[in-house]
C-alpha positions, 0 to 999 in steps of 0.5 A, a space after each residue: 936365446 932359448 932352445 924353444 921352437 916356435 910354430 905358426 899354425 895355419 887354420 882351416 875352419 878352426 882346425 890346424 891344417 895338415 902342414 901345421 901338424 907336420 911342423 909340430 912333429 919336426 919342432 918336437 924333435 928339434 926342441 927335444 935336442 936342446 931341452 926346449 919346448 914347442 910353442 905354437 901360435 894360432 890366430 883367428 876365430 876358434 883358434 883355442 879349439 886347435 889345442 887338443 890336436 896340436 898337443 897330440 903332435 908335440 906342441 907344449 903350449 898354444 898361444 892364441 888370440 881369437 881377436 877378429 882383427 886377424 880375420 878382418 885384416 891382412 898380414 900386418 896384425 899377424 906380423 905385429 904379434 909374432 914379432 912381440 912373441 919372438 922378442 918375449 920368448 927368444 926361440 931358437 927358430 920359427 917354423 912356417 909352412 911354405 905356403 902363400 900366407 906363410 911366405 907373406 908373414 915369414 918374410 915380414 917377420 924376418 925383416 922386422 926382427 932381423 932374422 935369417 930367412 930360409 925358404 924351400 926347406 925339406 929337412 931341419 936338423 938340430 946342430 949344436 945351439 942352432 938349427 940347420 936347414 936342408 933346402 931344395 934348389 934348382 928344381 929339386 936337383 940339389 939339396 943344400 945345407 943352410 946355416 943362419 949366421 949373424 942373426 939371433 933367430 932363424 925363420 924357416 919356410 918348410 915345404 908341405 909334405 916334407 915331414 910325416 905327422 907323428 902323434 905323441 902322448 902330449 897335451 898343450 897348455 893354452 895361453 890367451 894373448 892380450 893384443 891391442 893393435 895399433 893403427 899401423 897394422 890396419 892398412 889393408 883390410 880383407 874384402 870379398 872372399 871368393 872360393 873357387 869351385 874345385 876339389 873338396 879336399 886340397 891336393 896337399 892333404 889328399 891321400 889319392 891324386 889322379 893327375 893329367 898332363 899334356 898327353 890329354 890334349 885338351 880340357 875335356 879329357 880331364 872329365 875322365 880323370 874326375 870320374 876315376 878320382 871320384 870312384 877311388 876317393 881322390 883329387 884331380 891334379 895336373 902338370 904345369 903344361 896342362 895349367 899353362 894351356 888353360 885346361 885346368 885351374 892353377 889350384 890343381 898344379 903339382 910341381 915346383 911352381 905348384 903344390 908339393 904332395 905326398 899321397 898314398 897313391 899318385 896316378 900320372 896320366 899323360 904326364 911325361 915327367 919333367 923334373 919340375 913336376 917330379 919334385 912335387 910328387 916324387 915322395 908319394 908312397 905309390 906312383 902309377 904312370 900311364 903313358 903311350 911313350 915307353 921312354 917317358 921319364 915318369 916311368 923312372 919313378 913309377 912303381 907301376 908303368 902302364 904303356 898305352 892309350 890313356 883314352 882306352 885305359 882310364 875309362 876301362 879302369 874306371 868301369 872295372 872299379 865301378 864293377 868291383 864296388 858294385 859286386 
């Protein structure tokens, strides 16, 4: 087994998502500990175009295939090729984003090659000849240290925003992979793709988020948050209570069973601050909470706590921002 670290790159319009840059950053630190390299795998149309950006975040070699099969079919072709690469390079670890696609592919890969699989990872530490994972459990109340044993390979699902991307003066070499798929990887084909109307910027990558909770009382007041978010260049989030009530789609949910975010500014409006929500946003750089309950748990995390009626505060704040922008 080598000291190399392998990273699966999720692409969006041919460019690596922020989560891929986070994985590349931590992979570079892990690989340096053992004198290994960072090997990234990008599959799909225009995958080779991700090399320059990935190289700046620590990737030594980008393994690519732009075969249309990776866009046309579901996860089986990805697993098939990744299993071959894992056997060829024998890396110390394979890192995935703990996303829907990442979980789907990582679980199948671990089963295929007999690897140990750890999900919910919030930190990775090189320890001797293996990698230890810190895993968030019980709604973020505890962090455990997990070591993969009785397996030659560790597969780790890393929570988005667990690491901050860090640029390094590197460039990534590109190797184009030869891949001939067998019929057994063509069992499930992609059908029609429907994009849900929503924010132009995903919550995981937004630098400003305005989130609403049960205190809004219904779906209509989310228009107030949308207006505020538009003025400050932010995205709209929500607590699980608001999503479960049907006030806003699940794509906006922040928390343990939703998105994990790390914006520069997080505004919690009418959100009490249950631990399941806090685990998804508590690493934001600045947290502002608006709630009429002075004892709301969200205030324990807040850098700025505003006690009052959100239906008066939010419109007034939006109007003041508009006024200052127009001045």
